[in-house]
ROKERO-405183 format. One record per residue (C-alpha): residue in three letters; x, y, z. Coordinates in pm, whole numbers, plus 50000, padded with zeros to 5 digits. Example, Ala and Ser with C-alpha at 12.3 -4.5 7.8 and 13.67 -1.06 7.14 Angstrom:
2
ALA512304955050780/SER513674989450714/
END
This chain:
1263
MET166920596659330/GLU166810620559627/LEU169720616059863/SER167390617560164/LEU165520586460043/TYR168740567060004/ALA169940579860342/GLU166820565360502/LEU167350531060346/ARG171050532260438/ALA170190540660797/ARG167850510760823/VAL170470487360681/SER173110501560916/LEU170830496561216/PHE170280460261117/GLU174010454061070/ASP174910470761400/THR172220454761619/GLY170840424761431/ASP167340439961456/VAL165590432461127/ALA162400451361217/PRO163390484061041/LEU163940464760716/LEU160520448460745/ASP158800482260765/PRO156250484760477/THR158040515360333/THR161350496660293/ALA160150479559972/SER159500512559793/LEU162810527159915/LEU164570496059786/GLN162920498259444/LEU163880534959405/THR167470528459512/ASP167890497959291/GLY166420517058996/ALA169040544359042/LEU171710517459067/ARG170660501558736/ASP170560535358560/HIS174260542058628/PRO176400510858575/PRO178700497958704/PRO176920495359041/GLU178320520259294/ALA179780499659580/ASP178100514959886/MET174720516259720/ALA175190480859586/ARG175970467759933/THR172930485560078/VAL170620470859813/ALA172170436259853/VAL171620435360231/ALA168060448860209/SER167130425359922/TRP168530394860102/GLN166710402160426/LEU163410409360248/HIS163670377260047/LEU164030358060374/ALA160880374460515/ALA158360367560232/PRO158280402060067/PRO155040419959977/PRO153960422359609/PRO155150432959358/LEU158470420759498/SER159230383759480/ALA161600364659702/ARG163350349059405/THR163950382359232/LEU165260397659550/ARG167540368059616/ASN169000368959266/ARG169550406359283/ALA171330403159619/LEU173610376159475/GLU174360395859156/LEU175410426459351/SER177400405359597/ALA179290389459308/TRP180260424159188/LEU181340434159541/ASP183330402059570/ALA185210410359252/LEU185790445959368/ALA186640441059741/PRO185690407259894/ALA185390422260242/LEU182310441460126/VAL180220410060066/PRO177530408660338/PRO178350379960578/ASP174790365960567/ILE174970362460191/ARG178460347860195/ALA177300321760445/GLY173960315360274/VAL175160303059933/ARG177810278959809/ARG179120303159551/LEU178220336559403/PRO176960338559039/ARG179140348258746/LEU179390384858659/PRO177870400158344/ARG180390405658065/ASP180990442958118/LEU181520438858492/ALA183630407658441/ARG185940427458213/THR186400453658486/ALA187160426458739/ARG189730409458512/ASP191500441158400/SER193720452158690/ASP193860488558576/LEU190100490658539/ARG189600474158878/LEU192000498059048/GLU190260527958894/ALA186890513559000/LEU188100508559355/TYR189270544759377/ASP186160559459212/HIS183760539859430/ALA185720548859743/ALA185780585759655/PHE182050584659591/ALA181460567959929/VAL183520594360110/GLU181550622259948/ARG178280604860033/TYR179410600560394/ARG180020638060412/ALA176430642960299/ILE174530616860505/ARG177000609460790/ASP176220572260789/PRO179170553660951/ALA178620522860735/THR179130543460421/LEU182460555460556/ARG183400519560642/THR182660510060280/ALA185080536660162/ILE187760524460404/VAL187330488360289/LEU187630498759923/LEU190710520159984/SER192330493460202/GLU191860468959915/LEU193340494559675/VAL196360500459901/ALA196840463059940/VAL197240458359563/THR199360489059494/PRO203080487359575/GLY204460508359857/LEU207640526959942/PHE210110499159897/ALA209170489859541/ILE210780504559229/LEU207760517259034/PRO207010533358701/GLU205730568658740/ASP202070560358670/GLN202030532358929/ARG203780554359182/SER201190581459131/ARG198400555959179/SER199990543359501/VAL200230579059631/ARG196610585959548/ALA195430554059722/ARG197340561060042/THR196450597560073/ALA192780589460012/LEU192840562260278/GLY194470586660521/VAL191650611660457/ALA188970584960504/LEU190550573460828/GLN190710609560941/HIS186930610960900/GLU186680578961106/LEU188930594761369/ALA186640625061391/ARG183690601561435/THR185160578361701/GLY188120596361859/GLU190040563361873/LEU193780569261870/HIS194640537061688/VAL192710551461393/LEU194900582661416/HIS198070561661409/ALA196850542261105/ALA195820573860919/ARG199110590560997/GLY201040560460870/TYR199300560160532/SER199540597860498/GLU203280597960576/GLU203850570060324/ALA201980589960058/ALA204010621360130/ARG207310602760108/LEU206290583259796/CYS205010613459604/ALA207470626259345/ALA208510662859350/HIS206970669259006/ASP203770649259072/PRO200740672159020/GLN199180655959327/ARG201970667459553/PRO200350700259680/LEU197160681359776/VAL199080652159929/MET201230675160141/PHE198230696260242/ASN196270665060352/HIS199290652660544/GLY199670686160719/SER195990686060812/LEU196310651260961/LEU199370661361161/LEU197440691061299/ASP194690667061402/ALA197310645361574/PHE198570675361768/ARG195090685261881/ARG194330650362004/THR197660641462165/GLY199330674462246/ASP202410663262051/GLU204150696161969/ALA206490678461726/ALA203430669461516/LEU202400706161513/LYS205810717561395/GLU205970690261129/SER202470700161017/LEU203630735860970/GLU206690724760771/VAL204640701960544/SER201850727460496/VAL204310754660392/VAL205620730560127/ALA202050725260004/LEU201470762859997/ASN204660769959803/LEU203650744059544/THR200240760359499/PRO200130785159205/LEU199220821159283/HIS196080819059069/ASP194880786259224/PRO191530791859406/LEU192740768159681/ARG195660790759768/ALA193640812560005/VAL192410781660193/ARG195990768760227/LEU197220802760339/CYS194570802260610/HIS195640767160709/VAL199230778660758/GLN197930808560952/ASN196020785061186/LEU199170764561242/TYR201150795261342/SER198260805161569/ALA198290770761739/LEU202060773261778/TYR201610807361939/ASP199140792462188/ARG201920768662296/SER204860792362285/ALA203300826662362/ASP205900840762119/PRO204590873261960/ALA206830867561656/VAL204960835161582/LEU201640853361614/ARG202850880361375/SER203620853261119/ALA200050840561161/VAL198740875761095/ASP200910879560784/PHE199630847160630/GLY196070856560732/ALA196390890360564/GLU197460874360236/ALA194620849160263/ALA192100877160323/ARG193430896960021/THR193380867659780/VAL190250848559875/PRO187590851659603/ASP184210865559704/ALA182550833359589/GLU184840810659795/PRO182690791260049/GLN185480794160307/ARG185760832160276/ALA183870839460599/ALA186010814460791/ILE189240828960649/LEU188250864260747/ASN187190852461094/ASN190540835561160/TYR192380866261037/GLY190340889061265/LYS190900866061563/ASP194680866761521/LEU194680904461473/ARG192840907761805/ASN195340885161979/LEU198240905061836/TYR196580936961961/LYS196550921862312/GLU200310916162279/THR201180950362137/ARG198280973362237/ASP198420987361883/LEU194891001361841/GLU195130999961462/LEU195370961761484/LEU192140961061685/ARG190360982761427/ARG191560959961145/SER190350930161350/ALA186890945461383/ASP186740952261005/ALA187720916260923/LEU185230901961170/ARG182450924561043/ALA183090911660691/SER183160875860819/VAL179810879560994/ALA178270897260694/GLY179480869460463/SER178170840560674/ALA175160823360523/ALA171960821660727/ASN172320783860761/ASP176040785060849/PRO176430767961189/ASN179480789961264/ARG177500822361256/ILE177130823461635/THR180860817661696/ARG181750845561456/ARG179140868661603/LEU180480862461955/LEU184050869961846/LEU182950901961672/THR181080912861986/ARG184160906862202/CYS186280926661962/LEU183780955361958/LEU183730955562339/ASP187530958462336/LEU187290986662085/VAL184641005162287/GLY186871002662592/GLN189711019562402/GLU187721045462205/ARG184961053862454/ALA186801085662560/GLY186301098362209/GLY182531096062245/GLY181951065862024/THR178211062862083/ALA177691047461739/LEU180251020761824/VAL178481014062155/ALA175171010461972/GLU176790986361724/THR178240966162011/LEU174890964062187/ALA173150953461864/SER175810927061798/ALA175400912662148/GLU171610911662112/GLU171980893461779/ALA174330868561946/VAL171690860862209/ARG169110855961934/LEU171340832061741/ALA172690811462032/PRO171040777962116/PRO169430782762460/GLY170970762762740/HIS174420758862588/ALA177760775262660/SER177430797962358/TYR174120810862494/ARG175710818662829/ASP178570835662643/ALA176100856662448/VAL174090866662755/GLY177290875862938/LEU178460897662648/LEU175040914062631/ARG175230922663001/GLU178680937662947/ALA177460957462648/GLU174500970362849/ARG176800981863126/LEU178981000362874/ALA175891015562716/HIS174791028063056/THR178091046063113/VAL177421067462805/GLY173761072462893/GLN172191048462647/ASP170541021862863/PRO169701011663223/ALA172600998363431/ASP171250967663610/PRO170200940063369/VAL168130922663638/GLU166240954363724/GLU165760961863355/ALA164320926963306/ARG161990931963604/GLN160690963963450/ARG159940945663125/VAL158020918863316/ARG155960945363495/ALA155250963163168/GLU153890932862980/ALA150310920362993/PRO149850882463030/GLY150620864362708/PRO153540853462491/ARG155430886362536/SER155090883562913/ARG156470848162904/ARG159460859662702/ALA160040888062948/ARG159940863863242/ARG162330840563064/ALA164670870163005/LEU164470878463375/ALA165270842463462/GLY168250843963227/ALA169500876163387/LEU169170860963733/MET171040829563628/GLU173770851463478/ARG174030870163807/TYR174480837163988/ASP177190826363741/GLU179070858763799/THR178570863364174/GLY177370830564328/ASP174190848864446/LEU171990820264570/ALA168900842064595/ALA169220849964223/LEU169500813064139/ALA166440804464349/GLU164340831764189/GLY165460821863840/ILE164470785563897/GLU161090795764041/LEU160400817363734/LEU161250788763501/ARG159030764963698/GLU156170789663652/LEU156840790163279/ASP156720752263277/GLY153260754463427/GLY153980736063750/PRO151830706063845/ASP149100715463592/GLY151490711663301/PRO152940737063059/ASP151120767462932/PRO148990755962634/ASP150030786962438/LEU153690776462438/THR155160763462116/ALA156990730262130/GLY160280748562080/GLU159550772662367/GLN158690743762598/LEU161950725862523/THR163970757762563/TRP162500765962901/LEU162680730263026/SER166320728762923/GLU167120760963108/LEU165170748763412/SER167100715963413/GLN170390734563396/GLY169390758163678/LEU168380729063899/PHE171630711363821/GLN173580742463921/LEU171630742564246/TYR172550706064305/GLN176220712364237/ARG176220741264483/ARG174250724964766/ARG174040687564689/ASP170240688464719/LEU169100654664589/ASP165620667264497/ALA167220693164268/LEU169270665764100/ARG166220643864047/ASP164210672563899/ALA167150682363677/GLU167370646763543/THR163610644463487/TYR163550676363282/ALA166740666863095/ARG165300633162994/HIS162100650062879/VAL164050674362662/VAL166030645862502/ALA162900625262440/SER161090655062285/SER163950667862069/PRO164060659861696/PRO165980627461634/SER168840645661466/GLY170370679961482/VAL172440700761716/GLY169560706561957/ARG169420669562039/ALA173200668062074/VAL173120696562328/ALA170280679662518/LEU172140646562526/ALA175310663162651/HIS173440680062937/LEU171690647763034/GLY175050630063029/GLU176580656463257/VAL173690653063503/LEU174030615163511/VAL177830614863544/ARG178160641763810/GLY175150629664005/ALA176130592964005/ASP177980595964337/ARG174620599864513/LEU173820563464435/SER174660538164704/ASP174120507264488/GLU177370500464302/ASP175650483264008/VAL173240512363964/TYR176160536663995/VAL178040519463714/GLU174910517863502/ARG174130554763544/ILE177630567963492/SER177980545663184/GLU174720559363046/GLY175940594563110/VAL179240588862931/SER177380572662642/CYS175100603262613/CYS178080627062603/LEU179970606162345/GLN176860602962131/ALA176330640662152/GLN179800649462024/GLN179720622261756/THR176380633461610/CYS177310670261596/PRO178830680061259/ASP182580686161272/ASP182230721661143/HIS179530732361388/PRO180690758261646/LEU179230738161934/LYS181310707761845/PRO184330717162064/SER182110722362369/LEU180450688862314/VAL183860672562274/ALA184900688562604/GLN181830675162783/ALA182500640562643/GLY186100642062761/HIS185060653263109/ALA182490625263125/VAL185040598763026/LEU187390613163287/GLY184630606563541/LEU185030569363467/CYS188680572063570/ALA187990583063926/GLY188980550264091/PRO192400540264221/GLU193250521163902/PRO191820539963601/HIS191680520863276/PRO194520532663049/ALA192360532662735/LEU189720554462901/LEU192380578563022/GLU193840581562675/LEU190390587662526/ALA189610614562785/LEU193000630662723/ALA192540630862346/LEU189050646062369/LEU190070672862616/ARG193180682262420/GLU191060685762108/ALA188610707962301/VAL191330730162447/ALA192830734962103/ALA189470746761969/ILE187970766862260/PRO189530800962330/LEU190410809562686/ASP188000838962692/ALA184990817262607/THR182680810362901/ASN183830774262923/GLY187420781662818/PRO188880781063171/MET186790750963276/VAL187960730262978/ARG191580737663066/ILE190980727063424/ALA189470694363301/LEU192560687963090/ALA194810696563387/GLU192930671463603/CYS193180645263332/LEU196920650463300/GLN197280647463675/VAL195230615263695/ARG197200600663407/HIS200490610663566/ARG199550594163895/ALA198540562063719/ALA201700562463508/THR203820568463818/GLU202430536963975/LEU203420518063660/GLU206740536763635/THR205760550163291/ALA205240586763384/GLU206060612563118/PRO208270641763225/GLY206590675463214/ALA203000663063262/LEU202590679963600/ALA204200711863471/GLN201730712463182/ALA198810706063420/ALA199960734263648/ALA200300758163354/LEU196740750463243/ALA195390755763595/ARG197250788963630/GLU195900800163296/ALA192330791663399/ALA192620808963737/ALA194060840263579/ALA191280842063320/VAL188450849063568/PRO187910876863825/GLU189350871564173/GLN185950864964334/HIS184510844364047/PRO182660814064189/ASP184640789363976/ARG188050803464063/ALA188240783564386/GLU187950751164186/PHE190720762763952/LEU193030772364236/LEU192290739864417/THR193330720164109/LEU196500740964081/ALA197300735064448/VAL196790697464427/VAL198950695064115/ARG201710715064280/ALA201440693664593/ASP201990662664376/ASP204990679764219/ASN206300688364565/ARG206220651964674/GLU208100641564361/ALA210640669364411/ARG211250658064769/ALA211820622564650/ALA214250635364386/GLY216070658064632/ASP215400689264421/ALA215430716464689/GLU214610745564458/ARG211610727764308/VAL210460717564657/ALA210450753764773/GLN208710767164463/SER205980740764455/ALA205360743764829/ALA204950781464815/GLU202590780364518/ALA200490751764659/GLU200060768864994/GLU199100802164839/ALA196620785664602/PHE194980766664888/ARG194730798665091/GLN193230819364808/ALA190710792264715/ALA189400789965071/ALA188910827865082/ILE186670831164774/THR183310837664940/THR181270833364620/ALA182560797964557/ARG180870765264638/PRO181290758065010/ALA182550723064923/ALA185420737564719/ARG186310762764990/PHE186160735665255/ALA188400712265056/ALA190930740065003/ALA190980750065370/ALA191260714165495/ARG194070706165253/ALA195840738265346/GLY195750726465706/ASN197140692365610/TRP199860709365409/ALA200870731865698/MET200940702665943/ASP203160682765707/ARG205740710665711/GLY205450715866087/ASP203650749666095/ALA200950742766355/GLU199740779066380/ALA199140781266004/ALA197440747366014/LEU195170758366297/ASP194190789466104/ALA193340768665795/TYR191460742065987/GLY189570769266172/THR188390782465837/ALA187270747465736/VAL185350742866062/GLY183690776666013/LEU182480765465671/LEU180600734965805/PRO177280753565850/LEU177500764365486/LEU178600729965369/ALA175600712865531/PRO173070740765599/HIS170280732465842/GLU167470737465590/LEU168650708565371/THR167150674465427/ARG169010652165670/ARG169800628665381/ASP171570656065186/ARG173440669965486/GLN174580635065579/PHE175920629265226/THR177890661765228/LEU179340656565574/ARG180980624065465/GLU183690646065311/THR184560660665653/ALA185780627965807/GLY188970633466007/LEU188680671466019/ALA187940672566392/SER190980651566485/SER193300670766253/THR192080703866392/ALA192630692466751/ALA196130680466663/ALA196990714666518/ALA195620733266818/VAL197500711467067/ALA200710713566864/ALA200330751366861/GLY199950751867239/HIS196190758567257/PRO194550728067420/ALA191440747267528/ARG190980758767169/ALA191340722367063/VAL188340713067281/GLU186250742067147/LEU187000732566787/LEU186280695766853/GLU182800706566962/ARG182270728266654/ALA183670703066408/ARG181470674066524/GLY177740669166560/VAL176670693166285/LEU173490672566241/ALA172900672466617/ALA173140710266644/ASP169480714266544/ALA168370692466836/LEU170640710967079/GLY169490745466964/ALA171200778467028/PRO173110781967354/GLY170760795867618/SER173130823767722/ALA173610836367367/LEU169880835967296/SER169060853167624/THR171530880767543/LEU170010884967196/ARG166460886767337/ARG167530912767587/GLU169560934567350/GLN167890928767011/PRO164330916267069/GLY163340921666706/LEU166190900466574/ALA165500874166840/ALA161880871666731/GLU162940868266367/PHE165480841766468/ASP162840821366652/GLU160400824366363/LEU162930813466102/ARG164290785166319/LEU160780771166371/ALA160090773665998/ALA163120752465906/PRO161480717965935/THR158630728265704/ALA161200738065443/PHE161970700965405/ASP158560696265245/GLY159080723064983/SER161070724264661/ALA164850726064642/GLU164740762964557/GLU162380770264848/ARG164870753765083/MET167640774464929/ARG165640806564972/HIS165140797665339/GLY168880791865370/VAL169650825765218/ARG167330842665470/TRP168970823265755/THR172510832865645/GLN171530869265606/LEU169860869565949/LEU172960855066119/ALA175100881365946/ARG172820909066082/ILE172860894466434/ARG176650891866435/ALA177010927066297/VAL175340943166600/GLY177670931366874/ASN177080893666871/ALA180080883566665/ASP180250848266809/PHE176530840366786/LEU176050803066702/ASP179800798766657/GLY179850771866925/PRO180340771667303/THR183420785567473/ILE185640764867701/ASP184020781168005/GLU180590769867888/LEU181890734967809/ARG183290730168160/GLU179700724568270/ALA179920690068111/ALA182650680468360/GLY180630690968662/GLU180550655868817/GLY183890642168702/PRO186580644468436/VAL185670641668069/VAL188380627467844/LEU188340635267471/VAL190500610967274/TYR191590616866917/THR194160603266677/SER195530619666364/ALA198330615366113/TRP200480639466313/ARG199800632366678/SER197340615666916/ASP196240629167254/ALA193740626967533/LEU192350660967637/VAL191150660067996/LEU188520685168103/ASP188680682768481/PRO186380701968719/ALA189270703468965/ALA191560720868715/PRO192210758368756/PRO190230781668522/THR193490793668366/ALA194370758068254/PRO191050739968218/VAL192370713367976/ALA195220689268042/VAL196970672367751/VAL197940635767783/PRO200100626567483/LEU199340592067341/PRO202440584067133/ASP201550547167093/LEU198120554966946/ILE199000555266575/ALA196140565666347/GLU196890541066070/ASP197240512266319/ALA194010522466491/VAL192070522266165/THR193420487866080/ARG192500473766422/ALA189000488766412/GLN188330474366067/ARG189770440466160/LEU187620438566472/GLN184530448066276/ASP185220421066015/THR185960394966281/LEU182730401666469/ALA180720401566146/ALA182170367366056/LEU180580352566370/HIS177160355566212/GLU177920344465858/PRO175790314165760/GLY177520280565730/ASP177110243365802/ASP180600235965928/PRO180570234766312/PHE184360234266326/ALA184540265966120/ALA181980282666346/PHE183960272466655/GLY187150285766499/ALA185480318866418/GLN184260321666778/GLU187680314566922/HIS189340339166683/ALA186800366366764/GLN187300363267139/SER191080364567100/GLU190900394366864/LEU188600413267099/HIS190830406667399/ASP193800419467196/VAL191910451467115/LEU190880456967479/GLU194490452767590/TRP195780475767316/LEU193230502467416/TRP194390499767776/GLU198050503367696/THR197730531167438/VAL194850551767581/ALA193350542267916/ALA196490535868123/PRO198210568968031/VAL195020588368112/LEU194450570968448/ASP198100576668539/ARG197650613968469/LEU194470614668681/GLY196120595568965/VAL193750566168940/ASP195910536669043/GLY193160511369117/SER193720510369491/ALA191290485769645/ASP190610508369944/ARG189150536769734/PRO185880535669539/PRO186260537369160/PRO185930573569040/ARG183350585368787/LEU184790591668440/TRP183410601368099/TRP185020593067766/CYS184440612167444/PRO186180593167163/VAL186540612566839/GLY185870598766492/PHE186130561566428/LEU187530556066780/ALA183880557366894/SER183330523366731/LEU185890507066965/PRO185000493367312/LEU187070519267498/HIS184780516967804/ALA185910480667851/ALA189620485667784/GLY191900465268006/LEU194070435168076/HIS191160411868147/ARG193270380768098/SER195810391568360/PRO195380388068740/PRO195010419968945/PRO198170434269107/ALA198500430169484/GLY196310454869672/ARG194850468969353/ARG191970462569125/ARG192500445368792/ALA194070468168529/THR190840475468341/LEU188520505268314/LEU185590483968432/ASP187450475468753/ARG189080509068826/THR186410534268711/VAL182720538768654/SER182920549468291/SER180370563868055/THR180700577967706/THR179320608767539/SER179220619767179/THR180050656067258/LEU180430678167562/ARG177350698467468/ILE175170667467467/LEU176510657267807/ALA175990692167948/GLN172440692767818/ALA171760658967980/ARG173090672368312/ARG170730702468294/ARG167680680068259/PRO166140668668588/PRO165660631168641/ALA162230618368550/SER159760615368833/PRO158860580068949/ALA155320585868826/ALA156640587668468/GLY156880549868470/THR158430525968219/LEU157660516167861/VAL158700481067760/VAL158650472767388/ALA159130436167297/LEU159180419166957/PRO159590381366998/ARG158710377366632/THR159400403866373/PRO158390402866004/GLY161430393965795/ALA163740387466092/GLU164790358366310/PRO162660351266619/LEU164000363366954/GLY163430333867183/HIS164210352467505/ALA162360384667428/GLU159150376267616/LYS161100364667921/GLU163270395867918/ALA160290419167885/ALA158450402168169/ARG161500403368397/VAL162130440368330/ALA158480448768392/GLU158530428968715/LEU161660446768840/LEU160500482168754/ARG156800480168841/PRO157370488369211/ALA158910521669110/GLY156010532468890/PRO153550522068621/VAL154780499368341/THR153340498267991/VAL154170468267773/LEU153820469767394/ALA154470435267253/GLY154120417966918/THR151720434266674/ALA150870461366926/ALA154450474466906/THR154030496566601/ALA155950528266527/GLN152950550366600/SER152070533166927/VAL155690536367043/LEU155910572966939/ASP152660580067124/ALA153890562267439/LEU157450575967465/PRO156500611067589/ARG154460595767877/HIS157280574368022/GLY160600582668184/THR162240549168111/ALA162090529567787/HIS163310493867738/PHE163390479167387/VAL163760441867321/CYS163920438766945/HIS166180436866645/GLY168280466966554/LEU169370473066196/THR172370494766108/ASP172440509265757/PRO176070517865670/LEU175060534965343/ASP172340556465500/PRO173010557865877/SER169970580065932/GLY167940550565809/SER169300527666084/ARG166280515866283/LEU164670494666548/LEU162580467566388/LEU159040470966519/ALA155950452666402/ASP155370475866105/HIS159030483566026/ARG158520476665657/GLU155760502565627/ARG156850528165886/PRO160370522766019/LEU161410538366350/THR164650553366219/VAL167420574766359/ALA166000604266164/VAL162530599766322/LEU163920595966674/ALA166310625566646/ASP163420648866565/LEU161550640466888/ARG161710663867190/LEU160910644367509/ARG160680662667842/GLU160340633568089/ALA162930610467931/ASP165500596068171/LEU166830561868065/ALA166590541967742/HIS167880506267743/LEU168290492567391/SER168460454967410/ALA169120453267036/CYS172080448066807/SER174670474066705/THR172730504566818/GLY175910524866869/VAL177490518266531/THR177660541266229/ALA179650544965908/HIS183290554765975/ARG183030584565738/LEU180190598465952/ALA181640588766289/ASP181970625266395/GLU178240629266336/PHE177390598866558/VAL174410589866338/HIS173260558766520/ILE170330546866730/THR171960551967071/ALA172800588366994/ALA169320594266851/PHE167760584567185/GLN170140607767366/LEU169370636667130/CYS165620633167166/GLY165910638167541/TYR167120607467732/ARG169670615968000/GLN171300581867971/VAL171180553867716/VAL172460518167724/GLY173350506367375/THR175520480867196/LEU178570482366972/TRP177970449366792/ARG175490421566750/VAL174680402267069/THR172620370667122/ASP169170375767271/ALA170070352167557/ALA173090373167656/ALA171080405267617/ALA168270391567838/ALA170700381268111/LEU172370415368110/ALA169070434468110/GLY167740415068410/ALA170910420568615/PHE171150457268514/HIS167590466268609/ALA167830446368933/ARG170740468269038/ARG168890499768933/ALA165850488669130/ALA168180484969425/GLY169100521869392/LEU172310521869189/PRO172800548968924/GLY172670536768565/ALA176400538368491/GLN177360520168811/ALA174620494468760/LEU175910486468412/THR179550485668525/GLU178830460668800/THR176700439868565/LEU179490438668307/LEU182030429168573/ASP179780401068694/LEU179390387868339/ARG183120391968278/ASP183910370868585/ARG181430344168474/TYR182580343768110/PRO186170356968111/ALA187070340667780/THR184050354767597/PRO184290392867589/THR181740394667307/ARG179100387567576/TRP179990416367809/ALA182040442667622/ALA179380452767368/HIS177110472167607/VAL178050508167674/HIS176520534967897/THR176080569167737/GLY175120600567926/VAL175010611168292/
END
């Protein structure tokens, strides 16, 4: 029967056995497949084991399901039992479990089969024959169950044949050797399929036993030793064990020496020894080892018969080693011989040989080398051959895979060489444009546009040119047909090719800019390609691998942990499935193995990676590195992945005290190799250098612990230089450059070089506009800026330590509020200068700035194109005498914020903590005073902030135990008092001492503004003090509320902008928004009373509009805000820690149209004066975005309010109502907002001294 028919039946049986799903076996066609298979089985007794098991399972399941005529249940049942009886006699483990459990006993065997079962020699021969047949069939149909059958048969054979420690006659010894070497080979196939290292250990054990058991004169010995050497080579590739490589070489040389000169297998074994020397050279870089590889390759090439199927592979390996030896010696004759061997290899490759593309790529590289050496001699024919070879490589390569990118890159290089001798145009992009212009609409035009898209993508790969990437994606979208669907003239193959390339381009865009829309589109197209690909074949494997990469690397955009785990697991599964389904001898297999290894490594990103996953990732990546040359497109990237894996494994092993010596050295060597393999300004080089720097930093820490001074110095110097170089690569991803610069700053601070640290941190701060460009959506910018947490404080620490406190203040302004910069706009002075000196550029700047919001509605590539225009415009503006344009305000401009009283910026870092006082009374030459805060320890501050947050959250956890609730209340009040006292002692008291504020009762409290940096903004600094202690004689109590009138501000620029705005006129009136009952939230019992009281108090000053209940919708509020100077909200506030821009006030229609931070921050209100937010936690954001102050209070300030009253935690509506009434009564009496709130808080403090949660939550922000 045809093998394909049996393969189909085998696949259905395997699916049933793996999943329990019987549906495939109940398909109407199964009966005919079963009859054909069983007929073949009866024609060739005794029944072959794998086929017998397949027929038995199918027959048994069909008999249970009432089979269709002409089959009968009884006949099927009997046949299943007959075959199972034979399997039971042969290898009991092969009997299907359902059959074993479904009958009391199996029937007796027919006489001829019973004789085989009784005769031990016949049974042993049957076991071996059936196993060998199953292995061969597995090689043909790749069904895992068939391979498992072979392993079961051989395991049974090994179990009944004596091993090493028995004294055996020669024939039995030979049989034992044969059984063990065959089982080793079968397990090696299983290893290639699963990558599981325990399979490797088992295979190696059987193979070693066979090699040791085999007699010197045994005819099997050459094969046994060769198989053992092959397995040892596999072990080296998967584990990196160099001892296995050397043993493999020793064993393989023995096998070769035992092989007669006339044996047709000799050439194959010569090539195997050559490959071993080549692998050893890769580890040792010893030219003598490489020369040995060439010598064995030369003999293999001379002796291989023309008809040998492996001839093309042997010639290819020989040519590769000749080229490598040329690189060592620069002997041009070696390069010519390499080209001849590779030409013969390519010419001898069959049309259906999957390795054709790999061989063609290697030949093209060799020809390019040869052209470079012989071009002076006028080798135009050689140039033409090189160009033709590169074009053929592009034709052969599967689109969308690494080999395709390799081919396109080589074609571009060949075209450039051709241009130098006058054969072709120079610029591949311009050449592609000309072809597009020359073609009429139709299939040829589509191919030309696809070629242009490919050239543009290649330009991006080489240079990081974002405009090229955007144009390439737009071209591919046009080819896809856009919203109307694909062009109807496209073939199915063309559609899949273009969609695959489009998905990859969009994914590159996401990796560069973290644009979520690009990621979503990339995934959509990738899933479509997978779903539309044929169910088997390399094309599907490539599509699966790309989908897996998109899912794994995009999983960090998911906030739901369960969804994150689900997606990353799906991605890893796709990558593993891709490499498992690709044939072992296909040239794309190593790249797919590499992607699988990288995906598994992604699962190890947590603090405690699973050891088994780490070992699997390590084995896959080592196998990939062994198979992918460094000069392949993905060669450097695969080595970086292995370096990262080694580093992660070393860190995990260090925690468990099981670290292997030399792991970090090996990781560093791989990273150096990758960085050296690409041009200095290659976009990926920053990633490679960053990995090298981090590895060397780990090594430096270990060297310090070990007291190894020389190693400390060497690792420090290399880490610092790698960080510096990575940050300077302008074509790299901004995220990689930023990480390198920030870590360089940390590194310099650790070793006490504040000037170097300041320089590095300054670079990192300067990269923020590129890291989160203004044309991206707020969601995407917010996600990216999470990685900048702590930068502002570290930068300030470096500047102060270097003696530049004014620079510290400037950098604090630049490093924070990146999202707020759009609302603040360009500094008026800078824009005025530009309009006066360069009116054309100013007009272009205004036009492009106004166009930015509309870019949010476009595609990811349209946003990127806008960003490219913006970056280019800024470069032009700065090039004509405005070098500091949009670089942030100077200290002289920032002093405006301190026009009415000192502003105190407070930061804490791992190296130092300070308060920076910007005082209007300070001389211009020393505008900033530094108040060291030695007791403000960053780690302690983080712990206290988190503990306070947890304690306050526990107050509102549901529960029925009144004693527990009382205990939580008491603990919260005590914890909060402790924090207020700690803030006084570590921050407030040293600052007031420096300012001369001693709390004298005969002087009015001075006005003071606080600007806490980072997570310090979540602490109630405005209420710091010893509230539980009595006031000293003749002085006010030692608290900020008693001794100052304090406000806060997010940044100096925001405060300065608030000062420039005039107060709202009384006619602007007041808007009161009240939600006593809100859908999906608890009722606010005091909301109506509070709203009425506020309206009553403020109505004498001007008109009051009240929006209450269902009338308080988002649209009605947005319409009313511009018409009122004061706004008072009485409603629930919801803080979203995962998406702070989604934090919102809960209005009547909050489910349909939420009034979020993002919506509020985009408003521009001209008459806004005061917003009072009588809602919960309006001033709270995620700690990682604390420097972006993405919360409701800040949103009201950004949209135009000069002052805002907000809250730092959840407050009861009764307490909020009492505070609001007292606050507005004082304002109605003429007190400024900050003083009114301070006096109100003091009054509440005196009434409820033991309950600071009632009065310390409210904070005044602004003027």
